[in-house]
C-alpha positions as CSV (number, residue, x, y, z in Angstrom):
1,M,91.9,-22.1,49.1
2,A,94.2,-19.8,47.2
3,M,91.5,-17.2,47.2
4,I,90.7,-17.4,50.9
5,T,94.2,-16.5,52.1
6,P,94.3,-13.1,50.3
7,A,90.7,-12.4,51.3
8,A,91.4,-13.2,54.9
9,T,94.5,-11.0,54.9
10,L,92.5,-8.2,53.4
11,A,89.7,-8.6,56.0
12,V,92.3,-8.5,58.8
13,V,93.8,-5.4,57.4
14,I,90.4,-3.7,56.9
15,V,89.3,-4.5,60.5
16,G,92.8,-3.8,62.0
17,F,93.4,-0.4,60.3
18,P,90.6,1.5,62.1
19,Y,91.5,-0.2,65.4
20,N,95.2,0.8,65.1
21,N,94.3,4.3,64.0
22,S,92.0,5.0,66.9
23,P,94.8,5.8,69.4
24,T,96.2,8.1,66.8
25,S,92.9,9.9,66.4
26,D,92.6,10.0,70.2
27,L,96.1,11.6,70.5
28,S,95.2,14.0,67.7
29,S,92.0,14.9,69.4
30,Y,93.9,15.4,72.7
31,M,96.4,17.6,71.0
32,R,93.7,19.7,69.5
33,D,91.9,20.1,72.8
34,T,95.2,21.0,74.5
35,N,96.0,23.6,71.9
36,A,92.6,25.1,72.2
37,H,93.0,25.2,76.0
38,M,96.4,26.8,75.7
39,R,95.1,29.4,73.3
40,E,92.3,30.2,75.7
41,M,94.7,30.4,78.7
42,R,97.0,32.7,76.6
43,S,94.0,34.9,75.8
44,D,92.9,35.1,79.4
45,I,96.5,35.9,80.6
46,K,96.7,38.6,77.9
47,D,93.4,40.1,79.0
48,L,94.5,40.0,82.6
49,L,97.8,41.7,81.8
50,K,96.0,44.4,79.8
51,A,93.7,45.1,82.7
52,E,96.5,45.2,85.2
53,M,98.6,47.5,83.0
54,G,95.6,49.8,82.7
55,R,95.2,49.9,86.5
56,I,98.9,50.5,87.0
57,D,98.9,53.3,84.3
58,A,95.9,55.0,86.0
59,E,97.7,54.7,89.4
60,L,100.9,56.2,87.9
61,R,98.9,59.1,86.4
62,S,97.3,59.8,89.8
63,L,100.7,59.7,91.5
64,D,102.2,62.0,88.8
65,A,99.4,64.5,89.4
66,R,100.0,64.4,93.2
67,I,103.7,64.9,92.6
68,D,103.0,67.9,90.4
69,R,100.6,69.4,93.0
70,N,103.1,68.9,95.8
71,H,105.9,70.3,93.7
72,S,103.9,73.5,93.0
73,E,103.0,73.8,96.7
74,M,106.7,73.3,97.7
75,L,107.8,76.0,95.2
76,T,105.2,78.4,96.7
77,R,106.4,77.7,100.2
78,F,110.0,78.1,99.2
79,A,109.2,81.4,97.6
80,S,107.4,82.5,100.8
81,L,110.4,81.5,102.9
82,D,112.8,83.3,100.5
83,R,110.7,86.5,100.9
84,R,110.8,86.1,104.7
85,M,114.6,85.6,104.6
86,D,115.0,88.7,102.5
87,K,112.9,90.7,105.0
88,I,115.1,89.3,107.9
89,E,118.3,90.1,106.0
90,T,117.1,93.6,105.2
91,R,116.1,94.1,108.9
92,M,119.5,92.8,110.0
93,D,121.3,95.1,107.6
94,S,119.2,98.0,108.9
95,L,120.0,97.1,112.6
96,E,123.7,96.7,111.8
97,T,123.7,100.2,110.2
98,R,121.9,101.7,113.2
99,M,124.3,99.9,115.6
100,S,127.3,101.2,113.7
101,H,125.8,104.7,113.8
102,I,125.2,104.4,117.6
103,E,128.7,103.1,118.2
104,T,130.2,106.0,116.2
105,Q,128.2,108.5,118.3
106,L,129.4,106.9,121.5
107,G,132.9,106.7,120.2
108,L,133.1,103.0,120.2
109,N,134.8,101.7,117.1
110,R,134.3,98.1,116.2
111,G,137.4,96.6,114.5
């Protein structure tokens, strides 16, 4: 009888150990699956962000090119307006000179 008690205890421990460890292995398996899923989600988000950043970068380059074109066009138009203003000012100076000459001939002096 003395031999049966330690053998029974040993049998209970041998049968109970895998039974008690199965929730631990289930939790471990769940954690591994969760970690794998999180890595996959991180990779997907990283790829999505890279694609979105590439799209935004291309859009910014396109806008930058349009701004450069518009800037050049504005500079051209301002130069044209400046030339036209110079012509008008020259014409006005010429008219003022002629007006002054006519007034002098007529004896009208502007103060």
